[in-house]
DRENKOLMAR-252217 format. One line per 3 residues: number of its first residue (from 1); for each residue x, y, z of N, C-alpha, C. Coordinates in Angstrom, 2 decimals. Example, Ala and Ser with C-alpha at 12.3 -4.5 7.8 and 13.67 -1.06 7.14 Angstrom:
BEGIN
1 = 13.19:-5.69:7.80:12.30:-4.50:7.80:13.20:-3.30:7.80; 12.85:-2.25:7.08:13.67:-1.06:7.14:12.90:0.03:7.87
end
This chain:
BEGIN
1 = 101.76:124.53:83.98:102.92:124.98:83.21:103.92:125.63:84.15; 105.19:125.29:83.99:106.24:125.94:84.77:107.01:126.89:83.85; 108.30:127.05:84.03:109.06:128.01:83.25:109.24:127.53:81.81
4 = 109.55:128.46:80.86:109.79:128.07:79.47:110.87:127.00:79.37; 110.74:126.13:78.34:111.62:124.97:78.21:113.10:125.38:78.15; 113.41:126.41:77.35:114.81:126.83:77.23:115.37:127.27:78.58
7 = 114.58:128.01:79.32:115.02:128.46:80.64:115.17:127.28:81.59; 114.22:126.35:81.54:114.27:125.18:82.42:115.52:124.34:82.15; 115.86:124.17:80.87:117.05:123.40:80.51:118.31:124.11:80.99
10 = 118.32:125.43:80.87:119.47:126.22:81.33:119.66:126.06:82.83; 118.56:126.16:83.59:118.65:126.07:85.04:119.05:124.66:85.46; 118.46:123.66:84.79:118.81:122.28:85.10:120.27:122.00:84.86
13 = 120.80:122.48:83.74:122.21:122.31:83.43:123.11:123.03:84.41; 122.66:124.20:84.84:123.43:124.97:85.81:123.53:124.22:87.14; 122.42:123.69:87.61:122.41:122.96:88.88:123.29:121.71:88.79
16 = 123.17:121.00:87.68:124.01:119.80:87.48:125.48:120.18:87.51; 125.83:121.27:86.85:127.23:121.71:86.83:127.75:122.06:88.22; 126.91:122.71:89.03:127.32:123.05:90.39:127.56:121.80:91.21
19 = 126.69:120.82:91.05:126.84:119.59:91.82:128.06:118.78:91.38; 128.34:118.79:90.09:129.52:118.09:89.60:130.80:118.72:90.14; 130.73:120.03:90.43:131.88:120.72:91.02:131.95:120.52:92.53
22 = 130.98:119.80:93.08:131.00:119.52:94.51:130.47:120.65:95.38; 129.76:121.61:94.78:129.24:122.73:95.54:127.90:122.37:96.16; 127.76:122.59:97.43:126.52:122.26:98.13:125.61:123.47:98.28
25 = 126.17:124.66:98.22:125.37:125.88:98.32:125.74:126.81:97.16; 124.73:127.19:96.40:124.94:128.06:95.24:123.62:128.75:94.92; 123.65:129.91:94.27:122.42:130.67:94.03:121.69:130.24:92.76
28 = 120.37:130.17:92.86:119.55:129.98:91.66:119.11:131.32:91.09; 118.79:132.23:91.99:118.28:133.55:91.59:118.71:134.56:92.63; 119.07:135.74:92.18:119.43:136.83:93.10:118.26:137.80:93.20
31 = 117.86:138.12:94.42:116.90:139.20:94.66:117.72:140.48:94.73; 117.70:141.25:93.66:118.51:142.47:93.56:117.64:143.68:93.88; 118.07:144.46:94.86:117.33:145.66:95.25:118.24:146.87:95.06
34 = 118.18:147.52:93.90:119.08:148.65:93.64:118.62:149.97:94.26; 117.47:149.96:94.92:116.96:151.12:95.65:115.83:150.64:96.56; 115.49:151.47:97.55:114.38:151.14:98.45:113.20:152.08:98.25
37 = 113.40:153.18:97.54:112.34:154.16:97.32:111.21:153.56:96.49; 110.00:154.04:96.74:108.84:153.55:95.99:107.84:154.69:95.82; 107.00:154.55:94.79:105.95:155.53:94.54:104.61:155.10:95.14
40 = 104.61:154.00:95.92:103.43:153.56:96.64:103.82:153.30:98.10; 102.80:153.18:98.95:103.02:152.89:100.36:102.15:151.71:100.77; 102.52:150.54:100.26:101.72:149.34:100.50:101.77:148.94:101.98
43 = 100.62:148.50:102.49:100.51:148.17:103.92:101.38:146.98:104.31; 101.62:146.06:103.37:102.37:144.85:103.70:103.85:144.93:103.44; 104.37:146.13:103.10:105.79:146.27:102.76:106.46:147.24:103.71
46 = 107.69:146.93:104.08:108.41:147.80:105.00:109.61:148.51:104.39; 109.80:148.38:103.09:111.00:148.95:102.48:111.05:150.47:102.62; 109.90:151.13:102.48:109.93:152.59:102.53:110.03:153.13:103.96
49 = 110.18:152.22:104.93:110.38:152.66:106.31:111.82:153.07:106.58; 112.70:152.87:105.60:114.10:153.27:105.78:114.20:154.80:105.91; 115.26:155.31:106.54:115.45:156.76:106.67:115.53:157.44:105.31
52 = 115.25:158.72:105.28:115.20:159.49:104.04:116.51:159.43:103.26; 117.65:159.45:103.96:118.93:159.44:103.24:119.14:158.10:102.53; 118.62:157.01:103.09:118.73:155.69:102.46:117.80:155.63:101.25
55 = 116.60:156.19:101.39:115.63:156.16:100.28:116.11:156.97:99.08; 117.03:157.87:99.28:117.55:158.68:98.17:118.66:157.96:97.40; 119.20:156.89:97.96:120.35:156.22:97.34:119.92:155.35:96.16
58 = 120.81:155.25:95.16:120.59:154.41:93.99:121.86:153.60:93.74; 121.74:152.31:93.58:122.89:151.46:93.35:123.45:151.68:91.95; 124.76:151.92:91.80:125.35:152.05:90.47:125.18:150.77:89.66
61 = 125.01:150.92:88.36:124.84:149.76:87.48:126.01:148.80:87.62; 127.22:149.34:87.66:128.42:148.50:87.74:128.41:147.64:89.00; 127.94:148.19:90.10:127.89:147.45:91.36:126.87:146.32:91.28
64 = 125.71:146.60:90.70:124.66:145.59:90.57:125.12:144.43:89.70; 125.69:144.75:88.55:126.14:143.71:87.62:127.27:142.90:88.24; 128.19:143.57:88.94:129.31:142.88:89.57:128.83:141.89:90.63
67 = 127.79:142.24:91.38:127.27:141.34:92.41:126.67:140.09:91.79; 125.94:140.27:90.69:125.35:139.12:90.01:126.43:138.22:89.42; 127.42:138.84:88.81:128.52:138.06:88.23:129.32:137.34:89.32
70 = 129.50:138.00:90.44:130.28:137.40:91.53:129.65:136.09:92.01; 128.33:136.08:92.20:127.70:134.87:92.72:127.42:133.86:91.62; 127.28:134.32:90.37:127.10:133.40:89.25:125.69:132.92:89.03
73 = 124.69:133.52:89.64:123.30:133.08:89.48:122.84:133.26:88.04; 122.05:132.31:87.52:121.55:132.42:86.15:120.30:133.28:86.02; 119.69:133.67:87.16:118.47:134.47:87.13:118.56:135.60:88.14
76 = 117.89:136.72:87.83:117.86:137.88:88.71:116.43:138.41:88.77; 115.98:138.71:89.98:114.72:139.40:90.18:115.05:140.79:90.70; 114.78:141.82:89.90:115.09:143.19:90.31:113.87:143.78:90.97
79 = 114.01:144.12:92.24:112.88:144.65:92.99:113.28:145.95:93.68; 112.72:146.21:94.82:112.99:147.45:95.53:112.15:147.46:96.79; 111.50:148.59:97.02:111.24:149.75:96.21:110.64:149.45:94.84
82 = 110.55:150.53:94.10:110.08:150.47:92.71:111.27:150.67:91.79; 111.75:149.59:91.15:112.98:149.68:90.35:112.89:150.65:89.17; 111.69:150.91:88.66:111.58:151.85:87.54:111.84:153.29:87.95
85 = 111.98:153.54:89.25:112.38:154.87:89.72:113.89:155.06:89.61; 114.62:153.97:89.37:116.08:154.06:89.21:116.38:154.64:87.84; 117.15:155.74:87.76:117.37:156.40:86.46:118.13:155.55:85.46
88 = 118.86:154.53:85.92:119.64:153.69:85.01:119.13:152.25:84.96; 117.86:152.06:85.29:117.33:150.70:85.36:117.38:150.01:83.99; 117.12:150.72:82.92:117.14:150.10:81.59:118.55:149.62:81.25
91 = 119.54:150.43:81.58:120.93:150.03:81.32:121.30:148.81:82.16; 120.83:148.76:83.41:121.10:147.62:84.27:120.53:146.34:83.66; 119.29:146.42:83.19:118.66:145.27:82.56:119.40:144.86:81.29
94 = 119.76:145.84:80.48:120.45:145.55:79.23:121.77:144.83:79.46; 122.52:145.26:80.47:123.81:144.63:80.74:123.64:143.19:81.24; 122.62:142.95:82.04:122.38:141.60:82.54:121.89:140.69:81.41
97 = 120.98:141.19:80.60:120.46:140.41:79.46:121.58:140.10:78.48; 122.49:141.05:78.26:123.62:140.83:77.35:124.49:139.68:77.82; 124.47:139.41:79.13:125.22:138.29:79.71:124.38:137.00:79.75
100 = 123.21:137.05:79.11:122.28:135.91:79.04:121.84:135.45:80.42; 121.61:136.43:81.27:121.03:136.18:82.58:119.54:136.48:82.49; 118.72:135.60:83.01:117.27:135.82:82.97:116.89:136.87:83.99
103 = 116.23:137.92:83.53:115.90:139.07:84.37:114.38:139.20:84.50; 113.92:139.28:85.75:112.52:139.56:86.06:112.48:140.93:86.72; 111.85:141.90:86.06:111.79:143.25:86.61:110.46:143.43:87.34
106 = 110.54:143.43:88.67:109.34:143.51:89.51:108.88:144.97:89.63; 107.62:145.23:89.35:107.13:146.60:89.31:105.65:146.66:89.65; 105.24:147.81:90.19:103.81:148.04:90.39:103.15:148.54:89.10
109 = 103.95:148.75:88.08:103.53:149.06:86.71:103.15:150.52:86.47; 103.13:151.35:87.49:102.70:152.73:87.30:103.62:153.52:86.36; 104.90:153.17:86.35:105.87:153.90:85.52:106.16:153.21:84.18
112 = 105.53:152.07:83.92:105.78:151.37:82.66:105.48:152.25:81.45; 104.35:152.97:81.39:104.09:153.80:80.20:105.20:154.82:79.93; 105.80:155.34:80.98:106.87:156.34:80.83:108.20:155.70:80.44
115 = 108.45:154.46:80.86:109.76:153.83:80.72:109.82:152.76:79.63; 108.71:152.29:79.11:108.70:151.10:78.28:109.55:151.23:77.02; 109.66:152.43:76.48:110.45:152.62:75.26:111.94:152.37:75.48
118 = 112.37:152.32:76.74:113.78:152.09:77.03:114.13:150.60:77.05; 113.11:149.74:76.92:113.32:148.29:77.00:112.96:147.61:75.69; 113.56:146.44:75.46:113.28:145.65:74.27:112.89:144.24:74.68
121 = 111.93:143.64:73.96:111.57:142.24:74.26:112.77:141.32:74.06; 112.89:140.33:74.93:113.98:139.37:74.88:113.55:138.11:75.61; 113.99:136.94:75.16:113.69:135.72:75.91:114.32:135.72:77.29
124 = 115.26:136.65:77.54:115.93:136.74:78.83:115.31:137.82:79.74; 114.23:138.43:79.28:113.64:139.52:80.07:112.14:139.34:80.21; 111.63:139.61:81.43:110.19:139.58:81.68:109.82:140.68:82.67
127 = 108.71:141.33:82.40:108.10:142.20:83.40:107.41:141.31:84.43; 107.55:141.65:85.70:106.81:140.96:86.75:105.96:142.01:87.46; 104.69:142.03:87.13:103.79:143.06:87.64:103.09:142.57:88.90
130 = 103.15:143.39:89.92:102.56:143.04:91.21:101.06:143.31:91.18; 100.26:142.26:91.27:98.80:142.39:91.31:98.27:141.48:92.42; 97.72:142.09:93.47:97.34:141.34:94.67:95.88:140.92:94.70
133 = 95.12:141.26:93.67:93.72:140.88:93.65:93.01:141.66:92.57; 91.71:141.51:92.49:90.94:142.32:91.55:90.87:143.76:92.05; 90.17:144.60:91.31:90.30:146.05:91.49:90.24:146.50:92.95
136 = 89.17:146.22:93.64:89.01:146.71:95.01:90.06:146.12:95.95; 90.32:144.84:95.80:91.28:144.15:96.67:92.70:144.68:96.43; 93.07:144.84:95.17:94.43:145.30:94.87:94.64:146.74:95.32
139 = 93.69:147.61:95.01:93.84:149.01:95.39:93.91:149.17:96.90; 93.19:148.33:97.64:93.28:148.37:99.10:94.65:147.91:99.57; 95.21:146.89:98.89:96.52:146.36:99.27:97.62:147.40:99.09
142 = 97.53:148.18:98.00:98.58:149.18:97.72:98.22:150.55:98.29; 97.05:150.63:98.93:96.63:151.85:99.62:96.47:153.05:98.69; 95.97:152.76:97.46:95.74:153.85:96.52:94.75:153.40:95.46
145 = 93.73:154.20:95.22:92.73:153.87:94.23:93.26:154.09:92.81; 92.80:153.24:91.89:93.15:153.41:90.49:94.37:152.64:90.03; 95.12:152.08:90.98:96.37:151.39:90.62:96.09:150.12:89.82
148 = 95.04:149.39:90.19:94.71:148.16:89.47:94.48:148.44:87.99; 93.69:149.45:87.68:93.39:149.76:86.28:94.65:150.18:85.52; 95.53:150.92:86.17:96.78:151.32:85.52:97.69:150.11:85.29
151 = 97.73:149.20:86.25:98.56:148.01:86.10:98.04:147.14:84.96; 96.74:146.97:84.87:96.14:146.16:83.80:96.44:146.78:82.44; 96.30:148.08:82.32:96.60:148.75:81.06:98.07:148.59:80.68
154 = 98.95:148.65:81.66:100.38:148.48:81.40:100.69:147.06:80.94; 100.08:146.06:81.58:100.28:144.68:81.16:99.82:144.49:79.72; 98.67:145.04:79.39:98.15:144.91:78.02:99.09:145.55:77.00
157 = 99.66:146.69:77.36:100.58:147.35:76.44:101.88:146.56:76.29; 102.38:146.01:77.38:103.59:145.19:77.31:103.36:143.97:76.42; 102.24:143.32:76.59:101.92:142.16:75.75:101.76:142.57:74.29
160 = 101.15:143.72:74.05:100.98:144.20:72.67:102.32:144.41:71.98; 103.31:144.82:72.77:104.64:145.08:72.21:105.53:143.84:72.16; 105.02:142.70:72.59:105.77:141.47:72.47:106.63:141.10:73.66
163 = 106.44:141.77:74.79:107.20:141.44:76.00:106.60:140.21:76.69; 107.43:139.46:77.36:106.96:138.42:78.26:106.51:139.09:79.55; 105.33:138.74:80.01:104.77:139.36:81.20:104.38:138.28:82.21
166 = 104.90:138.40:83.41:104.51:137.54:84.52:103.88:138.42:85.60; 103.22:137.80:86.54:102.66:138.56:87.66:103.08:137.93:88.98; 103.02:138.72:90.02:103.33:138.24:91.37:102.19:138.67:92.28
169 = 101.57:137.70:92.95:100.41:137.98:93.79:100.66:137.45:95.19; 100.51:138.32:96.18:100.67:137.94:97.58:99.30:137.84:98.22; 99.09:136.77:98.98:97.80:136.56:99.63:97.93:136.70:101.14
172 = 96.85:137.20:101.76:96.83:137.46:103.20:95.63:136.76:103.83; 95.49:136.90:105.14:94.39:136.19:105.80:93.04:136.84:105.53; 93.04:137.95:104.82:91.78:138.55:104.36:91.30:137.91:103.07
175 = 92.12:137.05:102.49:91.73:136.35:101.26:90.96:135.08:101.60; 90.15:134.66:100.66:89.41:133.40:100.74:89.77:132.58:99.51; 89.47:131.28:99.51:89.71:130.50:98.29:89.08:131.15:97.06
178 = 87.92:131.77:97.22:87.26:132.38:96.07:87.99:133.61:95.57; 88.56:134.45:96.47:89.30:135.61:96.00:90.58:135.18:95.28; 91.19:134.08:95.75:92.36:133.53:95.06:91.96:133.06:93.66
181 = 90.87:132.32:93.58:90.39:131.82:92.30:90.04:132.97:91.36; 89.40:133.99:91.88:88.95:135.09:91.04:90.12:135.83:90.39; 91.15:136.15:91.19:92.25:136.92:90.62:93.10:136.06:89.68
184 = 93.31:134.78:90.02:94.12:133.94:89.15:93.38:133.59:87.87; 92.06:133.42:87.94:91.28:133.24:86.72:91.41:134.47:85.81; 91.33:135.66:86.41:91.42:136.89:85.63:92.79:137.03:84.96
187 = 93.85:136.81:85.73:95.20:136.94:85.18:95.47:135.89:84.10; 94.98:134.68:84.34:95.24:133.56:83.43:94.38:133.62:82.17; 93.08:133.90:82.34:92.13:133.77:81.24:91.80:135.08:80.54
190 = 91.70:136.16:81.30:91.30:137.44:80.72:92.51:138.29:80.33; 93.40:138.50:81.29:94.60:139.29:80.99:95.62:138.47:80.22; 95.57:137.16:80.38:96.40:136.20:79.65:97.89:136.51:79.78
193 = 98.33:136.69:81.02:99.77:136.86:81.25:100.47:135.54:80.97; 101.77:135.61:80.72:102.51:134.40:80.37:102.56:133.41:81.52; 102.86:133.92:82.71:102.92:133.05:83.88:102.64:133.85:85.14
196 = 102.25:133.14:86.19:101.90:133.78:87.45:102.73:133.20:88.59; 103.09:134.06:89.52:103.75:133.63:90.76:102.87:134.02:91.93; 102.81:133.17:92.93:101.99:133.42:94.10:102.81:133.22:95.36
199 = 102.40:133.89:96.44:103.12:133.74:97.69:102.21:134.09:98.86; 102.27:133.31:99.93:101.56:133.73:101.15:102.33:134.87:101.79; 101.61:135.86:102.32:102.26:136.99:102.96:103.04:136.55:104.19
202 = 104.24:137.11:104.35:105.09:136.81:105.50:105.14:138.05:106.39; 105.15:137.87:107.69:105.11:138.99:108.64:106.43:139.76:108.62; 106.61:140.51:107.57:107.81:141.32:107.40:107.92:142.33:108.54
205 = 109.06:142.35:109.22:109.22:143.07:110.48:108.83:144.54:110.40; 109.17:145.22:109.30:108.92:146.64:109.19:107.58:146.99:108.56; 106.80:145.98:108.15:105.52:146.24:107.49:104.57:146.98:108.42
208 = 103.89:148.04:107.95:102.96:148.78:108.80:101.80:147.92:109.30; 101.30:147.02:108.45:100.18:146.15:108.81:100.71:144.78:109.21; 100.62:144.47:110.50:101.12:143.19:111.00:99.99:142.20:111.32
211 = 98.75:142.58:111.04:97.61:141.79:111.49:97.10:140.79:110.46; 97.51:140.93:109.21:96.83:140.17:108.16:97.73:139.17:107.43; 98.81:138.75:108.08:99.67:137.75:107.47:99.15:136.34:107.78
214 = 99.39:135.43:106.87:98.90:134.06:107.01:99.81:133.20:107.88; 99.22:132.29:108.64:99.97:131.26:109.32:100.09:130.04:108.43; 100.88:129.06:108.84:101.09:127.86:108.03:99.78:127.11:107.80
217 = 99.02:126.89:108.85:97.77:126.14:108.70:96.81:126.88:107.77; 96.70:128.20:107.94:95.82:128.99:107.09:96.28:128.96:105.63; 97.58:129.03:105.43:98.12:128.99:104.07:97.75:127.70:103.38
220 = 97.98:126.59:104.05:97.71:125.29:103.44:96.23:125.12:103.13; 95.38:125.55:104.03:93.94:125.42:103.80:93.49:126.31:102.65; 94.02:127.52:102.60:93.65:128.46:101.54:93.99:127.91:100.16
223 = 95.23:127.44:100.00:95.65:126.98:98.68:95.07:125.61:98.33; 94.87:124.77:99.32:94.27:123.46:99.04:92.87:123.64:98.45; 92.12:124.56:99.00:90.76:124.79:98.51:90.78:125.53:97.17
226 = 91.67:126.50:97.03:91.72:127.27:95.78:92.20:126.41:94.61; 93.09:125.44:94.87:93.64:124.61:93.81:92.72:123.46:93.40; 91.64:123.26:94.13:90.77:122.11:93.85:90.00:122.30:92.55
229 = 89.40:121.21:92.07:88.56:121.29:90.88:89.30:121.51:89.59; 90.60:121.19:89.57:91.37:121.32:88.33:91.98:122.69:88.09; 91.75:123.64:89.02:92.29:124.99:88.82:93.81:124.99:88.73
232 = 94.42:124.26:89.65:95.88:124.29:89.72:96.53:123.85:88.41; 96.01:122.84:87.79:96.60:122.33:86.55:96.35:123.29:85.38; 95.24:124.00:85.44:94.87:124.90:84.34:95.63:126.22:84.36
235 = 95.93:126.70:85.55:96.59:128.00:85.66:98.05:127.91:85.24; 98.54:128.96:84.61:99.94:129.00:84.13:100.84:129.58:85.23; 101.34:128.70:86.06:102.19:129.11:87.17:103.67:129.10:86.76
238 = 104.43:130.00:87.36:105.89:129.97:87.23:106.46:129.36:88.51; 105.98:128.15:88.83:106.41:127.42:90.01:106.52:125.94:89.66; 107.37:125.24:90.39:107.42:123.79:90.23:106.18:123.17:90.88
241 = 105.72:122.01:90.38:104.61:121.33:91.04:104.87:121.04:92.52; 106.13:120.76:92.85:106.44:120.45:94.24:106.30:121.67:95.15; 106.56:122.86:94.64:106.34:124.05:95.46:104.85:124.26:95.69
244 = 104.04:123.99:94.69:102.60:124.08:94.86:102.11:123.01:95.83; 102.72:121.81:95.76:102.42:120.78:96.76:102.74:121.29:98.16; 103.86:121.98:98.28:104.30:122.54:99.56:103.29:123.54:100.10
247 = 102.78:124.42:99.22:101.80:125.40:99.66:100.51:124.73:100.15; 100.18:123.59:99.56:98.98:122.85:99.96:99.20:122.00:101.22; 100.45:121.82:101.61:100.73:120.98:102.76:100.88:119.51:102.42
250 = 101.01:119.16:101.15:101.20:117.76:100.76:102.62:117.29:101.09; 103.57:118.20:101.04:104.97:117.90:101.38:105.49:119.04:102.23; 106.59:118.81:102.92:107.24:119.88:103.68:108.72:119.87:103.35
253 = 109.35:121.02:103.47:110.75:121.15:103.10:111.50:122.00:104.11; 112.82:121.84:104.17:113.64:122.78:104.94:113.87:124.05:104.11; 114.23:125.11:104.79:114.52:126.37:104.11:115.92:126.34:103.49
256 = 116.01:126.78:102.24:117.32:126.91:101.57:117.46:128.33:101.04; 117.40:129.29:101.95:117.43:130.71:101.56:118.73:131.11:100.88; 119.79:130.35:101.08:121.06:130.67:100.43:120.96:130.56:98.91
259 = 119.93:129.87:98.40:119.79:129.70:96.95:119.08:130.88:96.29; 118.40:131.72:97.09:117.81:132.95:96.56:118.27:134.09:97.46; 119.55:134.46:97.35:120.09:135.51:98.22:119.60:136.89:97.80
262 = 119.66:137.81:98.74:119.24:139.19:98.48:120.45:140.12:98.53; 120.60:140.91:97.48:121.69:141.90:97.44:121.07:143.28:97.30; 121.39:144.17:98.24:120.82:145.51:98.26:121.90:146.56:98.45
265 = 121.47:147.77:98.71:122.39:148.87:98.97:123.30:148.59:100.16; 122.87:147.69:101.05:123.64:147.38:102.24:124.56:146.18:102.06; 124.44:145.45:100.95:125.26:144.26:100.73:124.40:143.02:100.65
268 = 125.00:141.86:100.92:124.28:140.58:100.90:123.58:140.38:102.24; 122.26:140.29:102.21:121.45:140.30:103.42:121.31:138.92:104.04; 121.51:138.84:105.36:121.35:137.58:106.07:119.99:137.52:106.76
271 = 119.30:136.38:106.67:119.56:135.23:105.80:118.82:135.33:104.47; 117.86:136.29:104.38:117.04:136.44:103.17:116.51:137.86:103.13; 115.77:138.19:102.07:115.30:139.57:101.95:114.18:139.92:102.92
274 = 113.63:138.92:103.60:112.55:139.15:104.56:113.05:139.35:105.99; 114.31:139.02:106.24:114.90:139.18:107.56:116.25:139.87:107.42; 116.64:140.62:108.43:117.90:141.36:108.35:118.74:141.10:109.59
277 = 119.55:140.04:109.54:120.46:139.70:110.63:121.89:140.07:110.26; 122.03:141.20:109.61:123.35:141.65:109.21:123.59:141.45:107.72; 124.72:141.93:107.26:125.04:141.91:105.83:126.46:141.44:105.60
280 = 126.68:140.78:104.47:128.00:140.30:104.08:128.49:141.11:102.89; 129.79:141.24:102.77:130.36:142.02:101.67:130.38:141.24:100.37; 130.43:139.89:100.45:130.47:139.05:99.25:129.50:137.88:99.42
283 = 129.13:137.28:98.29:128.25:136.11:98.37:128.96:134.96:99.08; 130.23:134.80:98.82:130.99:133.74:99.48:130.96:133.91:100.99; 131.14:135.14:101.45:131.08:135.41:102.89:129.68:135.09:103.42
286 = 128.65:135.47:102.66:127.27:135.17:103.06:127.08:133.68:103.26; 127.53:132.88:102.29:127.33:131.44:102.33:128.15:130.78:103.44; 129.41:131.18:103.55:130.32:130.49:104.45:130.22:130.94:105.91
289 = 129.75:132.15:106.16:129.76:132.67:107.52:128.37:132.87:108.12; 127.35:132.38:107.43:125.98:132.43:107.97:125.62:131.06:108.54; 125.04:131.04:109.72:124.62:129.79:110.35:123.25:129.39:109.79
292 = 123.26:128.79:108.61:122.01:128.46:107.92:121.16:127.47:108.69; 121.78:126.63:109.49:121.03:125.61:110.22:120.14:126.22:111.31; 120.34:127.49:111.61:119.55:128.11:112.67:118.29:128.79:112.13
295 = 118.09:128.74:110.80:116.93:129.40:110.20:115.95:128.38:109.64; 114.70:128.83:109.51:113.65:127.98:108.96:112.63:127.62:110.03; 111.48:127.14:109.58:110.43:126.77:110.52:110.91:125.66:111.46
298 = 110.64:125.84:112.76:111.09:124.88:113.76:112.47:125.18:114.31; 113.11:126.21:113.75:114.45:126.57:114.21:114.50:127.98:114.77; 113.95:128.92:114.03:113.93:130.31:114.45:112.46:130.72:114.60
301 = 112.06:131.24:115.76:110.66:131.62:115.97:110.14:132.60:114.92; 111.01:133.43:114.38:110.58:134.39:113.37:110.16:133.72:112.07; 110.62:132.48:111.89:110.32:131.73:110.66:109.09:130.84:110.81
304 = 108.43:130.89:111.97:107.38:129.92:112.29:106.26:129.88:111.26; 105.89:131.03:110.70:104.77:131.08:109.75:105.22:131.36:108.32; 106.50:131.22:108.06:107.02:131.54:106.72:106.88:130.35:105.78
307 = 106.27:130.62:104.63:106.23:129.66:103.53:106.60:130.38:102.24; 107.43:131.40:102.37:107.78:132.26:101.24:108.65:131.54:100.22; 108.54:131.97:98.99:109.27:131.32:97.90:110.78:131.41:98.09
310 = 111.28:132.49:98.70:112.73:132.68:98.79:113.40:131.60:99.63; 112.64:130.96:100.52:113.22:129.91:101.33:112.90:128.51:100.84; 111.71:128.35:100.24:111.23:127.00:99.97:111.09:126.64:98.49
313 = 111.01:127.63:97.62:110.98:127.31:96.19:112.26:126.62:95.73; 113.45:127.10:96.14:114.66:126.40:95.69:114.74:124.97:96.20; 114.25:124.72:97.42:114.25:123.35:97.93:113.39:122.47:97.04
316 = 112.26:123.00:96.61:111.37:122.25:95.71:112.03:122.02:94.35; 112.79:123.00:93.88:113.50:122.84:92.61:114.54:121.72:92.72; 115.31:121.72:93.80:116.32:120.69:93.99:115.67:119.31:94.10
319 = 114.55:119.24:94.81:113.85:117.96:94.94:113.31:117.48:93.60; 112.87:118.42:92.78:112.35:118.08:91.45:113.45:117.46:90.59; 114.60:118.11:90.57:115.69:117.64:89.71:116.38:116.39:90.25
322 = 116.10:116.04:91.49:116.67:114.82:92.07:115.81:113.60:91.79; 114.68:113.81:91.15:113.74:112.72:90.87:113.32:112.75:89.41; 113.50:111.63:88.71:113.05:111.55:87.31:111.54:111.72:87.24
325 = 110.82:111.12:88.17:109.36:111.21:88.18:108.91:112.66:88.33; 109.53:113.38:89.28:109.13:114.77:89.51:109.58:115.68:88.37; 110.71:115.37:87.76:111.17:116.15:86.61:110.19:116.03:85.46
328 = 109.72:114.80:85.19:108.74:114.59:84.13:107.42:115.27:84.48; 107.07:115.24:85.75:105.84:115.91:86.19:105.93:117.42:85.97; 107.10:117.97:86.24:107.29:119.41:86.04:107.20:119.77:84.57
331 = 107.78:118.94:83.71:107.71:119.18:82.26:106.27:119.17:81.78; 105.49:118.24:82.34:104.08:118.14:81.94:103.23:119.22:82.59; 103.78:119.90:83.60:102.99:120.89:84.32:102.01:120.25:85.27
334 = 102.39:119.11:85.84:101.46:118.34:86.67:101.23:118.94:88.03
end
């Protein structure tokens, strides 16, 4: 299963409209970071390594909404940091949803019990809860005991209240096919989240732990084994079949990071949220003045082991919509 039908039709129509206008580069989703502060210190994340004065900053709602409107993306992933620490996060979500923009609020879920009353269920809104494994594995990933149980309780409460709930799971070289199977079985069958997103860990420059990121060969082997035996078809993924093919190494793609741009307190980040080669003041400047041909595996050494969704998921989406066969496969969840 991929995204809901209404959302898929909206995105497909949006892409067709951009192409009819002759646009070769346009955003599918904006990675919006309205703050860098977080209430956890995960080993694989470098956001909280920013100076104290930066961690205290909060993006005004008007600035966040204006950035999304400027680029015209139909979807937004609000991350950070921990976005629920932003005092106006509910208002930010409400304004984006009112514009019929699909919003995914990425969170470690610790603040959901305190903040949930400020949000309302909507087909344009989903919680995206970060869960990196079962109890011991997840708590080790976030460097704090008890977080897994709190996240699970928050997901259950969100589902009880009628919210759409997705999850995001990052895998590292400490994972095995069985640990992948175990956590995805739990999220899919026991917790019964609406959809799941997965990603191989990328060697984020500021991350405290640089030893446990996956290489390309390791990534392909890990997912090829985990997806075997019918698991891949059974699990409710929020990915195109071609992106899953990419993770397995069945196909390869160039990076199209311009389609999932990152907007933060510093502006539009070049070339993606995982690398910082400067910032642009506008999305148009980002697209027109960035040397996109110099990024991606085989082009920039820093990209050698990257298979992250921000660079390769949009390429898979474009490939899907360029083929009737692949479009039908995506509808069927093949």
